DSSP file (Angstrom, degrees, kcal/mol; ACC not computed):
  #  RESIDUE AA STRUCTURE BP1 BP2  ACC     N-H-->O    O-->H-N    N-H-->O    O-->H-N    TCO  KAPPA ALPHA  PHI   PSI    X-CA   Y-CA   Z-CA
    1    1 A M              0   0    0      0, 0.0     2,-0.4     0, 0.0   115,-0.0   0.000 360.0 360.0 360.0 138.2  166.4  266.0  -63.3
    2    2 A K        -     0   0    0     42,-0.0     2,-0.4   110,-0.0    42,-0.1  -0.919 360.0-155.8-112.3 136.7  163.7  267.0  -60.9
    3    3 A Y        -     0   0    0     -2,-0.4    42,-2.9    40,-0.2     2,-0.5  -0.899   4.1-163.2-112.6 140.6  163.8  266.1  -57.2
    4    4 A I  E     -a   45   0A   0     -2,-0.4     2,-0.8    40,-0.2    42,-0.3  -0.984  11.2-149.1-121.9 119.2  160.9  265.7  -54.8
    5    5 A F  E     -a   46   0A   0     40,-3.6    42,-2.4    -2,-0.5     3,-0.5  -0.789  23.5-142.0 -86.5 114.1  161.6  265.8  -51.1
    6    6 A S  S >  S+     0   0    0     -2,-0.8     3,-1.8     1,-0.2     4,-0.3  -0.275  76.4  26.3 -74.6 162.6  158.9  263.6  -49.5
    7    7 A H  G >  S-     0   0    0      1,-0.3     3,-2.0     2,-0.2    -1,-0.2   0.864 134.7 -63.1  53.6  41.4  157.2  264.3  -46.2
    8    8 A A  G 3  S-     0   0    0     39,-2.3    -1,-0.3    -3,-0.5    -2,-0.2   0.727  92.6 -65.8  58.7  23.8  157.8  268.1  -46.7
    9    9 A G  G X  S-     0   0    0     -3,-1.8     3,-2.2    -4,-0.2    -1,-0.3   0.618  71.0-116.4  78.2  11.7  161.5  267.4  -46.6
   10   10 A G  T <  S-     0   0    0     -3,-2.0     4,-0.3    -4,-0.3    -3,-0.0  -0.401  85.8 -11.5  60.0-123.1  161.5  266.3  -43.0
   11   11 A S  T 3> S+     0   0    0     -2,-0.2     4,-1.9     1,-0.2    -1,-0.3   0.491 111.6  97.6 -88.4  -3.6  163.5  268.8  -40.9
   12   12 A I  T <4 S+     0   0    0     -3,-2.2     3,-0.4     1,-0.2     4,-0.3   0.918  83.9  45.8 -57.2 -49.8  165.1  270.6  -43.9
   13   13 A P  T >4 S+     0   0    0      0, 0.0     3,-1.2     0, 0.0     4,-0.3   0.896 111.8  53.6 -61.1 -36.2  162.6  273.5  -44.0
   14   14 A Y  T 34 S+     0   0    0     -4,-0.3     3,-0.4     1,-0.2    -2,-0.2   0.849 112.1  44.9 -62.9 -33.8  163.0  273.9  -40.2
   15   15 A L  T >X S+     0   0    0     -4,-1.9     4,-2.0    -3,-0.4     3,-0.8   0.330  79.8 108.9 -92.6   6.9  166.8  274.1  -40.6
   16   16 A A  H <> S+     0   0    0     -3,-1.2     4,-2.0    -4,-0.3    -1,-0.2   0.864  76.2  53.9 -54.4 -40.9  166.7  276.5  -43.6
   17   17 A A  H 3> S+     0   0    0     -3,-0.4     4,-1.5    -4,-0.3    -1,-0.3   0.857 107.5  51.1 -64.3 -34.2  168.0  279.4  -41.5
   18   18 A R  H <> S+     0   0    0     -3,-0.8     4,-2.1     2,-0.2    -1,-0.2   0.888 107.5  52.3 -70.3 -38.4  171.0  277.3  -40.4
   19   19 A F  H  X S+     0   0    0     -4,-2.0     4,-2.4     1,-0.2    18,-0.2   0.890 106.7  54.8 -61.4 -38.2  171.8  276.4  -44.0
   20   20 A A  H  X S+     0   0    0     -4,-2.0     4,-2.5    -5,-0.2    -1,-0.2   0.878 106.2  51.2 -63.3 -37.5  171.7  280.2  -44.8
   21   21 A I  H  X S+     0   0    0     -4,-1.5     4,-2.2     2,-0.2    -1,-0.2   0.918 109.1  50.3 -65.3 -43.3  174.3  280.7  -42.0
   22   22 A I  H  X>S+     0   0    0     -4,-2.1     5,-1.4     1,-0.2     4,-0.9   0.922 111.8  48.4 -60.5 -43.5  176.6  278.0  -43.5
   23   23 A D  H ><5S+     0   0    0     -4,-2.4     3,-0.7     1,-0.2    -2,-0.2   0.926 111.0  50.5 -60.7 -44.6  176.2  279.7  -46.9
   24   24 A E  H 3<5S+     0   0    0     -4,-2.5    -1,-0.2     1,-0.2    -2,-0.2   0.849 109.9  49.8 -63.0 -35.5  177.0  283.1  -45.4
   25   25 A M  H 3<5S-     0   0    0     -4,-2.2    -1,-0.2    -5,-0.1    -2,-0.2   0.630 104.5-131.8 -81.5 -13.1  180.1  281.8  -43.7
   26   26 A G  T <<5 +     0   0    0     -4,-0.9    -3,-0.2    -3,-0.7    -2,-0.1   0.813  53.2 148.7  71.0  31.1  181.4  280.1  -46.9
   27   27 A F      < +     0   0    0     -5,-1.4     2,-0.6     1,-0.1    -4,-0.1   0.815  61.9  56.8 -66.1 -30.6  182.2  276.7  -45.3
   28   28 A I  S >  S-     0   0    0     -6,-0.3     3,-0.5    -5,-0.1    -1,-0.1  -0.906  85.6-134.2-111.5 120.1  181.4  274.8  -48.5
   29   29 A A  T 3  S+     0   0    0     -2,-0.6    -2,-0.1     1,-0.2    -3,-0.0  -0.246  80.0  46.4 -67.9 156.2  183.3  275.8  -51.7
   30   30 A G  T >>  +     0   0    0     -4,-0.1     4,-2.2     3,-0.1     3,-0.8   0.592  58.3 138.6  93.2  12.9  181.6  276.3  -55.0
   31   31 A A  H <>  +     0   0    0     -3,-0.5     4,-2.4     1,-0.3    -2,-0.1   0.813  68.3  62.8 -60.3 -30.2  178.7  278.5  -53.9
   32   32 A E  H 34 S+     0   0    0      1,-0.2    -1,-0.3     2,-0.2     4,-0.1   0.881 111.2  37.1 -63.5 -36.8  179.1  280.7  -57.0
   33   33 A Q  H <4 S+     0   0    0     -3,-0.8    -2,-0.2     1,-0.1    -1,-0.2   0.896 127.2  32.4 -81.8 -42.6  178.4  277.7  -59.3
   34   34 A R  H  < S-     0   0    0     -4,-2.2    -3,-0.2     1,-0.2    -2,-0.2   0.725  99.4-136.6 -91.5 -21.5  175.7  275.9  -57.3
   35   35 A G     <  -     0   0    0     -4,-2.4    -1,-0.2    -5,-0.3    -2,-0.1  -0.302  36.8 -50.4  87.7 179.5  174.0  278.8  -55.6
   36   36 A T     >  -     0   0    0      1,-0.1     4,-2.0    -2,-0.1     5,-0.1  -0.325  50.3-106.0 -85.0 169.1  172.8  279.0  -52.0
   37   37 A A  H  > S+     0   0    0    -18,-0.2     4,-2.6     1,-0.2     5,-0.2   0.899 123.1  56.8 -60.1 -40.0  170.8  276.5  -50.1
   38   38 A A  H  > S+     0   0    0      1,-0.2     4,-1.2     2,-0.2    -1,-0.2   0.890 105.3  50.9 -60.2 -39.3  167.8  278.9  -50.4
   39   39 A D  H  4 S+     0   0    0      1,-0.2     4,-0.4     2,-0.2     3,-0.4   0.929 111.1  48.1 -61.9 -44.6  168.2  278.9  -54.2
   40   40 A M  H >X S+     0   0    0     -4,-2.0     4,-1.6     1,-0.2     3,-1.5   0.888 105.1  58.4 -64.0 -39.7  168.2  275.1  -54.2
   41   41 A F  H 3< S+     0   0    0     -4,-2.6    -1,-0.2     1,-0.3    -2,-0.2   0.825 105.9  50.4 -60.6 -30.6  165.1  275.0  -51.9
   42   42 A R  T 3< S+     0   0    0     -4,-1.2    -1,-0.3    -3,-0.4    -2,-0.2   0.529 110.0  51.2 -85.1  -6.3  163.2  277.0  -54.5
   43   43 A R  T <4 S+     0   0    0     -3,-1.5   -40,-0.2    -4,-0.4    -2,-0.2   0.708 100.4  67.7 -99.7 -25.7  164.2  274.6  -57.4
   44   44 A V  S  < S-     0   0    0     -4,-1.6     2,-0.3   -42,-0.1   -40,-0.2  -0.416  79.8-118.7 -91.5 169.8  163.2  271.3  -55.8
   45   45 A Y  E     -a    4   0A   0    -42,-2.9   -40,-3.6    -2,-0.1     2,-0.4  -0.773  18.8-157.6-108.7 155.2  159.7  270.0  -55.1
   46   46 A W  E     -ab   5  69A   0     22,-2.5    24,-3.7    -2,-0.3     2,-0.2  -0.994   7.1-149.2-132.1 133.3  158.3  269.1  -51.7
   47   47 A D  E     - b   0  70A   0    -42,-2.4   -39,-2.3    -2,-0.4    24,-0.2  -0.691  15.2-133.6-105.8 165.5  155.3  266.8  -51.1
   48   48 A T    >   +     0   0    0     22,-1.3     3,-2.8    -2,-0.2     2,-0.1   0.213  46.6 149.4 -99.7  13.8  152.8  266.9  -48.3
   49   49 A A  T 3  S-     0   0    0      1,-0.3    24,-0.2     2,-0.2    25,-0.1  -0.296  87.3 -16.8 -55.5 119.3  152.8  263.2  -47.4
   50   50 A L  T 3  S+     0   0    0     22,-0.3    -1,-0.3    23,-0.2    23,-0.1   0.719 130.8  82.2  56.3  24.5  152.0  263.0  -43.6
   51   51 A A    <   +     0   0    0     -3,-2.8    -2,-0.2    21,-0.3    -1,-0.1  -0.148  45.8 121.2-148.1  44.3  152.9  266.7  -43.5
   52   52 A G        +     0   0    0     -4,-0.1    41,-0.1     4,-0.1    -4,-0.1   0.128  34.7 125.8-103.8  22.1  149.9  268.7  -44.6
   53   53 A S  S  > S-     0   0    0      1,-0.1     4,-2.7    -3,-0.1     5,-0.2  -0.372  72.3-111.5 -76.0 160.3  149.2  270.9  -41.5
   54   54 A D  H  > S+     0   0    0      1,-0.2     4,-2.6     2,-0.2     5,-0.2   0.881 117.5  54.3 -57.7 -39.1  148.9  274.7  -41.9
   55   55 A S  H  > S+     0   0    0      2,-0.2     4,-1.9     1,-0.2    -1,-0.2   0.906 111.4  44.1 -65.6 -39.5  152.1  275.2  -40.0
   56   56 A V  H  > S+     0   0    0      2,-0.2     4,-2.7     1,-0.2     5,-0.2   0.931 114.5  49.1 -69.2 -45.3  154.1  272.9  -42.3
   57   57 A L  H  X S+     0   0    0     -4,-2.7     4,-2.6     1,-0.2    -2,-0.2   0.884 110.4  51.8 -61.1 -38.5  152.5  274.4  -45.4
   58   58 A H  H  X S+     0   0    0     -4,-2.6     4,-2.2    -5,-0.2    -1,-0.2   0.924 110.3  48.0 -62.9 -44.7  153.3  277.9  -44.1
   59   59 A M  H  X S+     0   0    0     -4,-1.9     4,-2.5     1,-0.2     5,-0.2   0.918 112.7  48.5 -63.4 -43.4  156.9  276.9  -43.6
   60   60 A L  H  X>S+     0   0    0     -4,-2.7     4,-3.0     1,-0.2     5,-1.4   0.902 109.3  53.3 -63.9 -39.9  157.2  275.3  -47.0
   61   61 A R  H  <5S+     0   0    0     -4,-2.6     4,-0.4     3,-0.2     5,-0.2   0.918 113.5  43.4 -60.0 -42.3  155.6  278.4  -48.6
   62   62 A D  H  <5S+     0   0    0     -4,-2.2    -2,-0.2    -5,-0.2    -1,-0.2   0.880 122.4  36.7 -71.0 -38.3  158.2  280.6  -46.9
   63   63 A V  H  <5S+     0   0    0     -4,-2.5    -2,-0.2    -5,-0.2    -3,-0.2   0.899 138.0   7.8 -83.1 -43.1  161.2  278.4  -47.7
   64   64 A A  T  <5S-     0   0    0     -4,-3.0    -3,-0.2    -5,-0.2    -2,-0.1   0.649 102.5-104.9-116.8 -21.1  160.4  277.1  -51.1
   65   65 A G    > < -     0   0    0     -5,-1.4     3,-2.1    -4,-0.4     4,-0.2   0.250  30.3 -99.8  93.4 135.0  157.4  278.9  -52.5
   66   66 A I  G >  S+     0   0    0      1,-0.3     3,-1.5    -5,-0.2    -1,-0.1   0.736 117.9  70.2 -63.4 -22.4  153.9  277.2  -52.6
   67   67 A N  G 3  S+     0   0    0      1,-0.3    -1,-0.3    -6,-0.1    -2,-0.1   0.640  95.7  54.6 -69.5 -12.5  154.4  276.5  -56.3
   68   68 A Q  G <  S+     0   0    0     -3,-2.1   -22,-2.5    -8,-0.1     2,-0.5   0.392  88.2  98.3 -97.5   1.7  157.1  273.9  -55.4
   69   69 A V  E <   -b   46   0A   0     -3,-1.5     2,-0.3   -24,-0.2   -22,-0.2  -0.798  54.6-166.8 -98.8 129.7  154.7  272.0  -53.1
   70   70 A L  E     -b   47   0A   0    -24,-3.7   -22,-1.3    -2,-0.5     2,-0.3  -0.855  26.4-107.5-113.9 148.0  153.0  268.9  -54.4
   71   71 A F        +     0   0    0     33,-0.4     2,-0.3    -2,-0.3   -22,-0.0  -0.553  46.9 161.1 -72.3 134.8  150.1  266.9  -52.8
   72   72 A G        -     0   0    0     -2,-0.3   -21,-0.3     1,-0.1   -22,-0.3  -0.982  23.0-179.8-152.4 149.6  151.1  263.6  -51.3
   73   73 A T        -     0   0    0     -2,-0.3   -23,-0.2   -24,-0.2    -1,-0.1   0.585  41.8-121.8-126.0 -17.6  149.5  261.2  -48.8
   74   74 A D    >>  -     0   0    0      1,-0.3     3,-1.4   -25,-0.1     4,-1.1   0.579  53.6-172.6  74.3  11.7  151.7  258.2  -48.3
   75   75 A F  T 34  +     0   0    0      1,-0.3    -1,-0.3     2,-0.3    -2,-0.2  -0.562  59.5  33.1 -68.0 137.1  148.8  256.0  -49.4
   76   76 A P  T 34 S+     0   0    0      0, 0.0    -1,-0.3     0, 0.0     4,-0.1  -0.967 122.6  50.9 -93.5   3.4  148.6  252.9  -49.4
   77   77 A Y  T <4 S+     0   0    0     -3,-1.4     2,-0.4     2,-0.1    -2,-0.3   0.827 106.2  63.9 -72.6 -29.4  150.8  252.9  -46.3
   78   78 A L  S  < S-     0   0    0     -4,-1.1     5,-0.1     1,-0.1    -5,-0.0  -0.775 105.8 -99.1 -90.5 137.4  148.5  255.4  -44.6
   79   79 A R     >  -     0   0    0     -2,-0.4     4,-2.2     1,-0.1     3,-0.4  -0.228  31.7-118.9 -54.5 145.3  144.9  254.2  -44.1
   80   80 A R  H  > S+     0   0    0      1,-0.2     4,-2.7     2,-0.2     5,-0.2   0.890 111.9  53.3 -56.5 -45.0  142.6  255.5  -46.8
   81   81 A D  H  > S+     0   0    0      1,-0.2     4,-2.1     2,-0.2    -1,-0.2   0.870 110.8  47.6 -61.9 -36.0  140.3  257.5  -44.4
   82   82 A L  H  > S+     0   0    0     -3,-0.4     4,-2.2     2,-0.2    -1,-0.2   0.874 110.9  51.0 -72.0 -36.7  143.4  259.3  -43.0
   83   83 A A  H  X S+     0   0    0     -4,-2.2     4,-2.1     2,-0.2    -2,-0.2   0.916 111.2  48.1 -64.4 -43.1  144.7  260.0  -46.5
   84   84 A V  H  X S+     0   0    0     -4,-2.7     4,-2.4     1,-0.2    -2,-0.2   0.919 112.0  49.4 -63.5 -43.6  141.3  261.4  -47.5
   85   85 A R  H  X S+     0   0    0     -4,-2.1     4,-2.4    -5,-0.2    -1,-0.2   0.881 108.8  53.3 -63.2 -38.4  141.2  263.6  -44.4
   86   86 A A  H  X S+     0   0    0     -4,-2.2     4,-2.2     2,-0.2    -1,-0.2   0.916 109.3  48.7 -62.9 -42.5  144.7  264.8  -45.1
   87   87 A K  H  X S+     0   0    0     -4,-2.1     4,-2.7     2,-0.2    -2,-0.2   0.927 111.3  49.4 -63.3 -44.1  143.6  265.9  -48.6
   88   88 A E  H  X S+     0   0    0     -4,-2.4     4,-1.4     1,-0.2    -2,-0.2   0.906 110.3  51.0 -61.5 -41.4  140.6  267.7  -47.2
   89   89 A R  H  < S+     0   0    0     -4,-2.4     4,-0.2     1,-0.2    -1,-0.2   0.903 112.0  46.8 -62.7 -41.8  142.7  269.5  -44.6
   90   90 A I  H >< S+     0   0    0     -4,-2.2     3,-1.4     1,-0.2     6,-0.3   0.922 110.0  52.3 -66.8 -43.9  145.1  270.7  -47.3
   91   91 A L  H 3< S+     0   0    0     -4,-2.7    -1,-0.2     1,-0.3    -2,-0.2   0.771 113.3  45.3 -64.5 -24.5  142.4  271.8  -49.6
   92   92 A Q  T 3< S+     0   0    0     -4,-1.4    -1,-0.3    -5,-0.2    -2,-0.2   0.393  86.8 129.3 -95.2   1.7  140.9  273.9  -46.8
   93   93 A S    <   -     0   0    0     -3,-1.4     3,-0.3    -4,-0.2     8,-0.1  -0.301  55.7-147.4 -64.5 136.0  144.2  275.3  -45.7
   94   94 A A  S    S+     0   0    0      1,-0.2    -1,-0.2     4,-0.1     4,-0.1   0.700  96.9  66.5 -71.2 -20.1  144.5  279.0  -45.3
   95   95 A T  S    S+     0   0    0      2,-0.1     2,-0.4    -5,-0.1    -1,-0.2   0.833  84.3  79.0 -72.8 -32.8  148.1  278.8  -46.4
   96   96 A I  S    S-     0   0    0     -3,-0.3     3,-0.2    -6,-0.3     5,-0.2  -0.652 102.7 -99.8 -76.5 129.2  147.1  277.7  -49.9
   97   97 A S    >   -     0   0    0     -2,-0.4     3,-1.8     1,-0.2     4,-0.4  -0.109  53.8 -75.6 -56.8 147.4  146.0  280.9  -51.8
   98   98 A N  T 3  S-     0   0    0      1,-0.3    -1,-0.2     2,-0.1    -4,-0.1  -0.117 108.4  -8.3 -51.7 123.2  142.3  281.5  -52.0
   99   99 A G  T 3  S+     0   0    0     -3,-0.2     4,-0.3     1,-0.1     3,-0.3   0.281 112.2  89.6  79.5 -10.2  140.5  279.4  -54.5
  100  100 A S    <>  +     0   0    0     -3,-1.8     4,-2.5     1,-0.2     5,-0.2   0.433  54.8  97.2 -98.9   2.9  143.6  277.8  -56.1
  101  101 A S  H  > S+     0   0    0     -4,-0.4     4,-2.0     1,-0.2    -1,-0.2   0.861  81.3  51.9 -64.3 -36.2  143.9  274.8  -53.8
  102  102 A N  H  > S+     0   0    0     -3,-0.3     4,-1.2     2,-0.2     5,-0.3   0.935 113.5  43.9 -66.4 -43.4  142.1  272.4  -56.2
  103  103 A A  H  >>S+     0   0    0     -4,-0.3     4,-1.8     1,-0.2     5,-1.1   0.883 111.0  57.0 -64.4 -36.9  144.4  273.3  -59.1
  104  104 A W  H  <5S+     0   0    0     -4,-2.5   -33,-0.4     1,-0.2    -1,-0.2   0.881 110.0  43.9 -59.8 -39.9  147.3  273.1  -56.6
  105  105 A A  H  <5S+     0   0    0     -4,-2.0    -1,-0.2    -5,-0.2    -2,-0.2   0.679 128.4  22.7 -82.5 -18.0  146.5  269.5  -55.7
  106  106 A T  H  X5S+     0   0    0     -4,-1.2     4,-1.0    -3,-0.3    -3,-0.2   0.807 118.7  43.8-118.5 -45.9  145.8  268.2  -59.2
  107  107 A S  H  X5S+     0   0    0     -4,-1.8     4,-2.6    -5,-0.3     5,-0.2   0.867 104.0  59.7 -80.0 -35.1  147.4  270.2  -62.1
  108  108 A R  H  ><S+     0   0    0     -5,-1.1     4,-2.7     1,-0.2     5,-0.2   0.925 105.5  47.6 -62.8 -46.1  150.9  270.8  -60.8
  109  109 A P  H  > S+     0   0    0      0, 0.0     4,-2.5     0, 0.0    -1,-0.2   0.903 113.6  49.1 -61.8 -37.0  151.8  267.1  -60.4
  110  110 A L  H  X S+     0   0    0     -4,-1.0     4,-2.6     2,-0.2    -2,-0.2   0.914 111.9  48.3 -66.0 -41.4  150.5  266.4  -63.9
  111  111 A R  H  X S+     0   0    0     -4,-2.6     4,-2.3     2,-0.2    -1,-0.2   0.910 112.2  49.6 -64.0 -42.3  152.5  269.4  -65.3
  112  112 A L  H  X S+     0   0    0     -4,-2.7     4,-1.9     2,-0.2    -2,-0.2   0.926 112.9  46.8 -62.2 -46.2  155.6  268.2  -63.5
  113  113 A A  H  X S+     0   0    0     -4,-2.5     4,-2.0     1,-0.2    -2,-0.2   0.914 113.0  48.3 -64.2 -42.8  155.2  264.6  -64.8
  114  114 A S  H  X S+     0   0    0     -4,-2.6     4,-1.9     1,-0.2    -1,-0.2   0.874 110.6  50.7 -69.5 -34.4  154.6  265.8  -68.4
  115  115 A S  H  X S+     0   0    0     -4,-2.3     4,-1.4     2,-0.2    -1,-0.2   0.862 109.7  51.7 -69.4 -32.9  157.6  268.1  -68.4
  116  116 A S  H  < S+     0   0    0     -4,-1.9     4,-0.5     2,-0.2    -2,-0.2   0.890 109.2  49.9 -67.7 -39.1  159.7  265.2  -67.1
  117  117 A L  H >< S+     0   0    0     -4,-2.0     3,-0.9     1,-0.2    -2,-0.2   0.891 110.3  50.0 -66.9 -38.2  158.5  263.0  -69.9
  118  118 A R  H 3< S+     0   0    0     -4,-1.9    -1,-0.2     1,-0.2    -2,-0.2   0.806 106.3  56.6 -69.2 -28.6  159.2  265.6  -72.5
  119  119 A S  T 3< S+     0   0    0     -4,-1.4    -1,-0.2    -5,-0.1    -2,-0.2   0.536  79.3 110.9 -84.4  -4.4  162.7  266.2  -71.2
  120  120 A E  S <  S-     0   0    0     -3,-0.9     3,-0.1    -4,-0.5     2,-0.1  -0.477  75.9-112.8 -67.5 136.7  163.8  262.5  -71.6
  121  121 A P        -     0   0    0      0, 0.0     2,-0.1     0, 0.0    -1,-0.1  -0.377  35.1-101.0 -68.6 150.0  166.4  262.1  -74.3
  122  122 A A              0   0    0      1,-0.1     0, 0.0    -2,-0.1     0, 0.0  -0.422 360.0 360.0 -69.9 145.3  165.3  260.2  -77.4
  123  123 A A              0   0    0     -2,-0.1    -1,-0.1    -3,-0.1    -3,-0.0   0.466 360.0 360.0 -80.5 360.0  166.5  256.6  -77.6
């Protein structure tokens, strides 16, 4: 199963350091089996709906890795002109590695969707 945290995960990336402290203190049993919060952050996906500024993208890159970030706009709830502007801002972002932003916005979601379809059990 693949999870996508919408809106860049809300406050989760901001609180990543606090999750690391909880892991370090061992408050929650079973860390050996499930891994740390940091491990989980690098396994799930994060979308950019209403959260595509350089500062947010930078935080997601540091917490989850840019390969786990998917393009999202919240369209049709967000006006079309604002969704288009958000996409342009993301594609011009200095946080997205040089020249790969177009592939970042288009091929990763398709790859994620196709891998999910392949992993479905046969009926």
